[in-house]
C-alpha positions as CSV (number, residue, x, y, z in Angstrom):
1,X,29.1,25.4,-1.8
2,X,27.0,26.1,1.8
3,X,24.2,28.6,2.6
4,X,24.2,29.9,6.2
5,X,20.8,30.3,7.8
6,X,21.4,31.6,11.4
7,X,17.6,33.0,11.5
8,X,15.5,31.1,9.4
9,X,12.6,33.1,7.6
10,X,9.1,32.2,8.5
11,X,7.8,28.9,6.6
12,X,6.1,29.8,3.4
13,X,2.4,30.8,4.1
14,X,1.1,28.6,1.6
15,X,3.2,25.4,2.9
16,X,2.0,26.6,6.6
17,X,-1.8,26.3,5.5
18,X,-1.2,22.7,4.4
19,X,-0.7,21.9,8.2
20,X,-3.7,24.3,9.3
21,X,-6.0,22.6,6.8
22,X,-5.1,18.8,7.2
23,X,-5.6,19.5,11.6
24,X,-9.1,21.2,10.7
25,X,-10.0,18.2,8.5
26,X,-9.0,16.3,11.2
27,X,-7.0,13.5,9.0
28,X,-4.8,11.2,10.7
29,X,-0.9,11.1,10.2
30,X,-0.5,9.3,6.8
31,X,1.5,6.5,8.4
32,X,-0.8,6.1,11.9
33,X,-1.9,2.4,12.2
34,X,0.5,1.2,9.2
35,X,1.5,-1.5,11.4
36,X,-1.6,-2.7,11.9
37,X,-2.9,-5.6,9.7
38,X,-3.7,-4.0,6.1
39,X,-2.1,-1.1,7.6
40,X,0.2,-0.3,4.7
41,X,-2.5,0.0,2.0
42,X,-4.4,1.8,4.6
43,X,-1.8,4.7,4.5
44,X,-0.8,4.5,0.8
45,X,-4.4,5.4,0.2
46,X,-4.3,8.0,2.6
47,X,-1.3,9.4,1.2
48,X,-2.8,9.4,-2.4
49,X,-5.8,11.2,-1.2
50,X,-3.9,13.6,1.1
51,X,-1.8,14.4,-2.2
52,X,-4.5,14.8,-4.5
53,X,-6.6,17.3,-1.7
54,X,-3.7,19.5,-1.0
55,X,-0.9,19.6,-3.5
56,X,-1.8,18.0,-6.7
57,X,1.2,17.3,-9.2
58,X,2.3,20.3,-11.4
59,X,1.3,19.6,-15.5
60,X,4.6,19.2,-16.7
61,X,5.6,18.7,-20.2
62,X,6.8,15.0,-21.1
63,X,8.9,12.7,-23.2
64,X,8.6,9.2,-24.1
65,X,7.6,7.1,-20.3
66,X,8.7,3.4,-20.9
67,X,7.3,0.8,-18.3
68,X,9.9,-2.1,-17.8
69,X,10.5,-4.5,-15.1
70,X,14.2,-5.5,-14.0
71,X,15.0,-9.1,-13.2
72,X,16.3,-8.4,-10.1
73,X,18.0,-12.2,-9.8
74,X,20.9,-11.5,-11.3
75,X,21.6,-9.0,-8.6
76,X,20.8,-11.5,-5.8
77,X,17.2,-10.2,-5.5
78,X,14.5,-12.8,-6.0
79,X,11.9,-10.0,-7.3
80,X,11.1,-8.5,-10.4
81,X,11.5,-4.5,-9.9
82,X,9.2,-2.2,-11.7
83,X,10.9,0.8,-13.1
84,X,9.6,3.8,-15.2
85,X,12.2,5.2,-18.0
86,X,11.6,8.5,-18.5
87,X,13.3,10.8,-21.1
88,X,13.3,14.4,-21.3
89,X,10.9,15.9,-23.1
90,X,12.3,17.6,-26.2
91,X,14.6,14.6,-27.0
92,X,14.5,14.6,-30.9
93,X,16.1,11.1,-31.2
94,X,16.2,8.3,-28.3
95,X,19.8,7.7,-30.3
96,X,21.0,11.1,-28.3
97,X,23.6,10.5,-25.6
98,X,21.8,11.9,-22.6
99,X,23.0,12.0,-18.9
100,X,21.1,9.3,-16.7
101,X,19.3,9.3,-13.0
102,X,18.3,6.5,-11.1
103,X,15.4,7.6,-8.6
104,X,14.4,6.5,-5.8
105,X,10.6,8.1,-4.1
106,X,10.2,9.2,-0.9
107,X,7.1,7.8,1.4
108,X,9.0,6.8,4.8
109,X,9.4,3.2,3.4
110,X,5.7,2.5,3.3
111,X,4.1,4.7,1.0
112,X,4.9,6.0,-2.5
113,X,5.1,4.7,-6.3
114,X,6.1,5.3,-9.6
115,X,2.9,7.2,-9.8
116,X,3.1,9.6,-6.8
117,X,6.6,10.5,-7.9
118,X,6.5,10.4,-11.6
119,X,6.0,14.2,-11.7
120,X,9.7,14.5,-9.8
121,X,10.9,12.2,-12.6
122,X,9.6,13.9,-15.2
123,X,11.2,17.6,-13.9
124,X,14.4,16.1,-13.5
125,X,14.2,14.6,-16.8
126,X,13.4,17.7,-18.4
127,X,15.7,20.3,-16.1
128,X,18.7,18.2,-16.0
129,X,18.7,17.0,-19.0
130,X,18.6,13.0,-18.2
131,X,17.2,9.7,-18.5
132,X,15.4,8.8,-15.6
133,X,15.2,5.6,-14.2
134,X,12.1,5.8,-11.5
135,X,12.6,2.8,-9.2
136,X,9.2,1.2,-7.8
137,X,11.0,-0.7,-4.6
138,X,9.3,-3.2,-2.4
139,X,7.5,-1.5,0.8
140,X,7.2,-1.9,4.2
141,X,5.7,-3.2,6.4
142,X,5.2,-5.9,4.1
143,X,8.6,-6.1,2.8
144,X,11.2,-4.8,5.9
145,X,14.4,-3.8,5.6
146,X,16.8,-4.3,3.3
147,X,14.1,-5.0,0.8
148,X,13.9,-1.2,-0.4
149,X,17.8,-1.1,-0.1
150,X,18.4,-4.3,-2.4
151,X,15.8,-3.5,-4.8
152,X,17.4,0.1,-5.1
153,X,20.8,-1.3,-5.5
154,X,20.1,-3.9,-8.0
155,X,18.3,-1.3,-10.3
156,X,21.3,0.9,-10.1
157,X,23.8,-1.8,-11.0
158,X,21.4,-2.8,-13.7
159,X,21.5,0.6,-15.1
160,X,25.3,1.0,-14.9
161,X,25.7,-2.2,-16.8
162,X,23.2,-1.3,-19.1
163,X,24.2,2.4,-19.6
164,X,24.0,1.9,-23.5
165,X,20.1,1.5,-23.0
166,X,20.0,4.5,-21.1
167,X,22.2,8.0,-21.4
168,X,25.1,6.1,-23.1
169,X,27.5,8.1,-21.0
170,X,29.3,6.2,-18.2
171,X,30.7,9.0,-16.5
172,X,27.6,11.2,-16.4
173,X,25.7,8.7,-14.5
174,X,24.1,9.4,-11.0
175,X,21.8,8.5,-8.3
176,X,19.2,10.4,-6.1
177,X,15.9,10.5,-3.9
178,X,14.0,12.4,-1.4
179,X,13.3,11.5,2.0
180,X,13.2,7.9,2.7
181,X,14.2,7.7,-1.3
182,X,16.9,10.1,0.1
183,X,18.3,7.4,2.7
184,X,18.2,4.7,-0.3
185,X,20.4,7.1,-2.4
186,X,23.2,7.8,0.3
187,X,23.0,4.3,1.3
188,X,23.3,2.6,-2.2
189,X,26.1,5.6,-2.9
190,X,27.8,3.9,-0.3
191,X,28.1,0.4,-2.2
192,X,28.7,2.1,-5.4
193,X,31.8,3.3,-4.0
194,X,32.6,0.1,-2.8
195,X,31.8,-1.9,-5.8
196,X,33.5,0.4,-8.2
197,X,30.3,2.4,-9.6
198,X,31.5,6.0,-10.5
199,X,29.0,8.3,-9.8
200,X,28.9,11.9,-10.9
201,X,26.5,12.7,-8.1
202,X,24.1,11.4,-5.1
203,X,21.3,14.0,-5.2
204,X,19.8,14.0,-1.8
205,X,16.6,15.6,-1.1
206,X,16.0,15.8,2.9
207,X,17.1,12.5,3.3
208,X,16.9,10.5,6.5
209,X,20.2,9.3,7.4
210,X,19.9,8.1,11.0
211,X,17.1,6.2,11.4
212,X,18.2,5.4,14.8
213,X,17.2,9.1,15.7
214,X,13.8,8.9,14.5
215,X,12.5,6.1,15.4
216,X,8.8,6.7,14.3
217,X,6.3,4.7,13.0
218,X,8.0,4.6,9.1
219,X,11.3,3.5,10.8
220,X,9.5,0.7,12.7
221,X,7.5,-0.5,9.9
222,X,10.6,-0.8,7.5
223,X,13.2,-2.0,10.8
224,X,11.0,-3.7,12.5
225,X,10.1,-2.6,16.4
226,X,11.9,-5.4,17.7
227,X,15.1,-4.8,15.4
228,X,15.3,-1.0,15.6
229,X,18.1,-0.6,17.8
230,X,20.3,-3.1,16.0
231,X,19.4,-2.4,12.3
232,X,19.4,1.3,12.8
233,X,23.1,1.3,13.0
234,X,23.5,-0.9,9.8
235,X,24.7,2.0,7.3
236,X,22.8,-0.1,4.7
237,X,19.7,1.5,7.2
238,X,21.4,4.6,8.3
239,X,24.1,6.0,5.6
240,X,25.4,7.9,8.5
241,X,27.1,4.8,10.5
242,X,29.2,3.7,7.7
243,X,32.8,3.0,8.4
244,X,34.1,5.6,6.4
245,X,32.2,8.3,4.2
246,X,35.7,8.8,2.3
247,X,35.5,8.6,-1.6
248,X,31.8,9.3,-2.0
249,X,30.4,10.6,-4.7
250,X,29.9,14.4,-5.2
251,X,26.8,15.1,-3.3
252,X,24.0,17.6,-4.1
253,X,21.7,18.0,-0.6
254,X,19.0,20.2,-0.3
255,X,16.9,20.7,2.8
256,X,14.8,23.7,4.6
257,X,15.1,24.5,8.4
258,X,11.9,24.0,9.0
259,X,11.9,20.4,8.0
260,X,12.2,17.7,10.9
261,X,15.2,16.0,9.2
262,X,16.9,19.6,8.9
263,X,19.3,18.5,12.0
264,X,19.8,15.1,10.5
265,X,20.9,16.7,7.2
266,X,23.1,18.9,8.9
267,X,24.8,16.4,10.7
268,X,25.7,14.5,7.5
269,X,26.4,17.7,5.3
270,X,29.1,18.1,8.4
271,X,30.4,14.5,8.1
272,X,30.6,14.6,4.1
273,X,32.9,17.8,4.6
274,X,34.9,15.9,7.3
275,X,35.1,13.1,4.8
276,X,36.4,15.7,1.9
277,X,33.5,14.9,-0.1
278,X,32.5,17.8,-2.5
279,X,29.1,19.1,-1.3
280,X,26.7,21.6,-2.8
281,X,24.3,22.4,0.5
282,X,21.3,24.1,-0.1
283,X,19.4,25.4,2.8
284,X,16.1,27.0,1.8
285,X,14.8,29.4,4.4
286,X,11.3,29.4,3.7
287,X,10.8,25.5,3.2
288,X,9.9,22.3,5.1
289,X,10.2,18.4,4.3
290,X,8.8,17.4,0.8
291,X,9.3,20.8,-0.9
292,X,9.8,18.9,-4.2
293,X,6.2,18.2,-4.0
294,X,4.6,21.2,-3.7
295,X,6.1,22.5,-6.7
296,X,2.5,23.4,-7.9
297,X,1.4,25.5,-5.3
298,X,4.3,27.3,-4.0
299,X,6.7,29.5,-5.7
300,X,9.6,29.1,-3.3
301,X,9.3,25.5,-3.8
302,X,9.3,25.7,-7.3
303,X,12.7,27.7,-7.3
304,X,14.3,25.6,-4.9
305,X,13.0,22.2,-7.0
306,X,14.6,24.2,-10.2
307,X,17.7,25.2,-8.3
308,X,18.3,21.5,-7.7
309,X,17.8,20.2,-11.3
310,X,20.2,22.8,-12.2
311,X,22.7,21.6,-9.5
312,X,22.5,18.2,-10.8
313,X,23.1,19.3,-14.3
314,X,26.2,21.2,-13.5
315,X,27.6,17.7,-11.8
316,X,26.6,15.4,-15.1
317,X,28.8,18.6,-16.9
318,X,31.5,18.2,-14.9
319,X,31.6,14.7,-14.9
320,X,33.6,14.7,-17.9
321,X,36.5,16.5,-16.7
322,X,36.8,14.3,-13.8
């Protein structure tokens, strides 16, 4: 399923105003200085302030939210990985079978955490009728590639092996993420195919799929400036460069033409089509990067987020028929 946007509409005025207010306030880019000593924590604090000031989280009904730590040693990771396990708000019983989604937050591999993307996970849980495992993977520059990837794959493997503690429906199992988290989801989906982990879907919200093309501050923080050219070709960092994309999970990809990753996303969509991967491509004409974060201030962003949740719910429902 595709949409065609030969003549994009103007950017949603509400979102355009964020950029103008940001410039007027002379707030540095979130990632400015992140490579300096203590630069990671500075960027994270700046990101928290920007989110609170420009686009506060939506007030959503919440179900049970359980904090847990996954022992990564069984999956080749020498770290404990914090997660949130989030149930839909209207779940009458924790024993009711549900869909399961493992979710990786965005933030350029440098910022973001469970708190910053809790509302993303809550919305997905409520509207896609799934238990969401929200992953607090290690961040750069303190923890470079492949730390984030390793953490996300470890939690995915744990969730799949422990599906009886989650949604209890192995066929209704998916992964997803936004921006850098979309990158991680696309990379982990390749590993899932190779490991024989069957996914109902990979939900990719404006993912970065080619870090070699970007070469910005987040990519330098994640891959290391000295390794950028080499590691940018590693499919664990840039899913675009996988040897083959044949056999990947059905993909839901959402992006707006005002997104700096729009060309990247269109290129990856083309690769998936050529590999005959089932693809639901959603192009949102008035939106830019990060629209899933703007649902409390932008009606267009809210409509887009709800459509992506509905798409995921449909893929879960189809999984039983596969």
